[in-house]
Backbone bond lengths (Angstrom), bond angles and torsions (degrees), N, CA, C in turn:
res aa  C-N    CA-C-N  psi(-1)  N-CA   C-N-CA  omega(-1)  CA-C   N-CA-C  phi
1 M - - - 1.427 - - 1.527 111.51 -
2 I 1.315 115.88 -38.81 1.462 120.30 177.74 1.528 109.19 -64.00
3 D 1.318 116.54 -38.31 1.467 118.86 177.83 1.526 110.85 -63.08
4 T 1.307 116.26 -38.78 1.459 120.47 178.95 1.523 110.05 -64.77
5 I 1.340 116.37 -42.28 1.468 120.83 178.87 1.524 109.64 -64.69
6 R 1.318 117.13 -41.25 1.458 120.84 179.13 1.533 110.83 -64.12
7 K 1.325 117.34 -43.19 1.454 121.15 178.24 1.529 110.13 -62.76
8 W 1.329 113.89 -44.97 1.463 119.62 -179.83 1.531 110.26 -63.11
9 T 1.335 116.25 -44.50 1.464 121.21 178.53 1.527 109.82 -63.03
10 G 1.307 116.71 -42.38 1.472 120.40 178.07 1.524 111.26 -62.66
11 S 1.320 116.45 -39.34 1.463 120.28 178.29 1.530 110.78 -66.72
12 V 1.332 115.59 -42.48 1.477 119.21 179.58 1.525 109.72 -63.90
13 I 1.327 116.63 -43.06 1.471 120.36 179.16 1.529 109.67 -64.13
14 G 1.319 118.15 -40.45 1.468 121.59 177.88 1.528 111.42 -62.35
15 V 1.328 115.62 -43.51 1.472 119.79 178.58 1.526 109.60 -65.24
16 A 1.333 116.93 -41.93 1.465 121.10 179.45 1.531 110.46 -60.87
17 R 1.326 116.57 -41.74 1.472 119.87 177.94 1.527 111.02 -63.67
18 R 1.321 116.73 -41.35 1.470 120.24 178.89 1.529 110.73 -64.16
19 V 1.332 115.20 -41.83 1.470 118.95 177.83 1.525 109.66 -63.71
20 E 1.310 117.38 -42.33 1.465 121.27 178.17 1.533 110.30 -61.80
21 N 1.322 116.56 -42.67 1.473 120.47 177.18 1.530 110.84 -62.22
22 L 1.327 116.49 -39.76 1.461 119.82 177.54 1.530 111.27 -63.54
23 F 1.335 116.47 -41.74 1.469 119.91 177.35 1.526 111.55 -63.14
24 D 1.340 116.01 -41.20 1.474 119.77 177.03 1.529 110.55 -62.46
25 L 1.329 115.23 -44.05 1.465 119.65 179.13 1.531 110.58 -63.00
26 Q 1.324 116.00 -41.57 1.465 119.76 178.39 1.527 110.90 -62.78
27 E 1.324 116.78 -41.64 1.470 120.68 179.37 1.532 110.61 -63.55
28 R 1.321 116.91 -45.05 1.469 120.18 178.86 1.525 111.13 -64.52
29 S 1.321 116.17 -40.09 1.467 120.05 178.78 1.528 110.56 -64.80
30 T 1.315 117.02 -40.88 1.467 120.83 178.80 1.520 110.60 -62.67
31 K 1.329 116.82 -42.76 1.465 119.98 178.26 1.525 111.07 -65.03
32 A 1.328 116.77 -40.91 1.469 120.68 179.45 1.525 110.43 -64.42
33 I 1.317 117.37 -41.43 1.463 121.15 178.57 1.523 110.09 -65.05
34 A 1.320 117.41 -40.38 1.472 120.66 178.21 1.532 110.48 -62.24
35 R 1.338 116.89 -42.01 1.473 120.05 177.26 1.531 110.89 -62.98
36 L 1.320 116.18 -42.61 1.464 119.74 178.84 1.533 111.25 -63.67
37 E 1.322 116.54 -39.45 1.466 119.76 177.02 1.523 110.85 -62.28
38 E 1.319 117.23 -40.61 1.465 120.87 177.63 1.531 110.79 -63.77
39 E 1.314 116.53 -42.04 1.466 120.06 179.19 1.529 111.02 -64.86
40 V 1.331 116.97 -41.89 1.459 120.51 178.37 1.526 109.95 -63.57
41 R 1.315 117.04 -42.36 1.465 121.48 178.34 1.529 109.95 -61.16
42 A 1.325 116.41 -43.98 1.470 120.31 179.07 1.529 110.80 -64.32
43 L 1.321 117.18 -40.11 1.463 120.52 178.80 1.527 111.03 -65.99
44 R 1.317 117.14 -38.78 1.472 119.75 177.04 1.522 110.58 -62.53
45 L 1.323 116.53 -43.38 1.459 119.55 178.35 1.527 110.74 -62.49
46 E 1.316 116.84 -40.49 1.472 120.63 179.09 1.528 110.60 -64.00
47 V 1.331 117.28 -41.65 1.460 120.74 178.63 1.533 110.03 -63.31
48 E 1.326 117.07 -42.93 1.471 120.39 177.83 1.520 110.64 -62.35
49 R 1.320 117.28 -41.05 1.463 121.03 178.80 1.530 110.62 -64.09
50 L 1.334 115.94 -42.03 1.463 119.71 179.48 1.532 111.39 -66.59
51 K 1.337 116.97 -37.53 1.460 119.87 177.02 1.525 110.59 -63.35
52 A 1.325 116.32 -43.18 1.466 119.68 178.47 1.518 110.60 -63.62
53 R 1.303 116.55 -39.97 1.469 120.88 179.04 1.534 110.38 -66.05
54 E 1.327 116.08 -38.86 1.460 120.56 177.86 1.527 110.13 -61.22
55 D 1.332 116.52 -42.28 1.469 120.09 178.18 1.522 110.76 -60.68
56 I 1.315 116.44 -40.74 1.466 120.58 179.26 1.527 110.13 -64.37
57 V 1.329 116.37 -42.70 1.469 120.27 179.90 1.527 110.18 -63.12
58 V 1.327 117.35 -40.57 1.462 120.51 179.68 1.522 109.99 -63.69
59 V 1.329 117.42 -44.27 1.469 120.85 179.74 1.526 110.07 -62.24
60 K 1.326 116.63 -43.39 1.469 119.87 179.22 1.528 110.97 -64.60
61 A 1.323 117.50 -39.71 1.465 120.69 179.26 1.525 110.60 -65.22
62 E 1.328 116.25 -41.22 1.464 119.36 177.94 1.524 110.73 -63.68
63 A 1.328 116.41 -41.63 1.462 120.19 178.96 1.527 110.65 -64.14
64 A 1.318 117.01 -42.60 1.465 120.49 179.09 1.528 110.69 -63.72
65 A 1.326 117.12 -39.07 1.462 120.64 178.65 1.530 110.33 -65.38
66 A 1.331 116.43 -40.01 1.468 119.88 178.55 1.521 110.97 -64.50
67 V 1.329 116.69 -41.92 1.469 120.43 178.25 1.521 110.50 -64.06
68 A 1.325 116.45 -42.81 1.467 120.04 179.67 1.531 110.53 -63.74
69 A 1.320 116.96 -42.86 1.464 120.18 179.38 1.527 110.44 -64.05
70 G 1.327 116.40 -41.71 1.459 120.01 177.64 1.513 111.89 -63.05
71 S 1.309 116.43 -39.96 1.463 121.39 179.37 1.521 111.10 -64.66
72 V 1.327 116.19 -42.88 1.466 120.31 178.69 1.526 109.83 -63.70
73 A 1.330 116.20 -44.09 1.468 119.77 179.79 1.523 110.46 -63.06
74 L 1.309 117.57 -42.51 1.464 121.27 179.54 1.523 110.64 -64.04
75 Q 1.315 116.87 -43.82 1.464 121.04 179.62 1.526 110.77 -62.99
76 T 1.319 116.24 -42.97 1.468 120.61 179.64 1.526 110.66 -64.23
77 T 1.336 116.38 -44.26 1.466 120.56 178.93 1.525 110.47 -62.51
78 A 1.304 117.51 -42.77 1.467 121.15 179.33 1.522 110.28 -63.50
79 D 1.332 116.92 -40.47 1.464 120.65 179.63 1.534 110.51 -65.13
80 L 1.328 115.98 -42.48 1.465 119.60 178.02 1.530 111.14 -63.33
81 A 1.318 117.06 -42.73 1.468 120.73 179.52 1.533 110.21 -61.88
82 R 1.321 116.34 -41.69 1.463 120.27 179.36 1.521 110.88 -63.39
83 R 1.323 115.94 -44.07 1.464 119.45 -179.49 1.535 111.50 -66.65
84 L 1.335 115.99 -41.48 1.465 118.98 178.06 1.529 110.82 -63.14
85 G 1.309 116.05 -38.88 1.469 119.74 176.22 1.512 111.14 -61.14
86 G 1.302 117.14 -41.95 1.468 121.55 178.32 1.515 111.45 -63.71
87 I 1.314 116.64 -41.74 1.476 120.66 178.61 1.525 110.07 -65.08
88 E 1.334 116.01 -41.01 1.464 120.09 178.88 1.524 110.98 -61.13
89 V 1.332 117.24 -41.88 1.466 121.12 178.56 1.518 109.48 -63.55
90 Q 1.323 117.36 -43.88 1.464 120.45 179.56 1.528 111.53 -63.34
91 L 1.339 116.79 -37.86 1.466 119.63 178.47 1.535 111.30 -65.14
92 R 1.299 116.95 -37.49 1.463 120.55 179.38 1.533 111.54 -67.62
93 L 1.310 115.64 -29.29 1.470 119.50 -178.60 1.533 112.55 -80.16
94 L 1.309 116.90 -15.69 1.462 119.69 179.80 1.543 108.65 -68.31
95 P 1.335 115.58 144.60 1.471 117.25 176.81 1.511 109.63 -65.98
96 S 1.284 115.24 146.78 1.446 120.33 179.60 1.521 109.09 -67.96
97 A 1.268 116.20 141.00 1.457 121.74 177.69 1.520 108.91 -77.60
98 P 1.335 117.08 141.23 1.458 118.16 177.76 1.516 110.90 -62.57
99 R 1.310 113.53 142.59 1.467 118.15 -178.30 1.520 109.12 -92.47
100 D 1.271 113.67 138.64 1.479 118.37 175.26 1.517 108.00 -84.59
101 A 1.255 115.21 126.00 1.461 118.03 -179.30 1.479 111.98 -115.57
């Protein structure tokens, strides 16, 4: 009978150890999942920050392109005005054509 009690006690202790190991494993798994959730949350925030930064870069690029286009147009207009002025001066210097009367 004592042997039966010892076997039974040994079995109960073995089961208790397994249950304790399961609780430890569950605790470690819960902590690992919590860390992973924090990392995912941090990555989501980083992605949102990068998206916002990308929008800013696009707006700045569009603004720079508009300024460059305006500058080119202004330079071209100024060049045309200068050339037209030169042609006008040359036309004034030409001798007048005789008028048919």
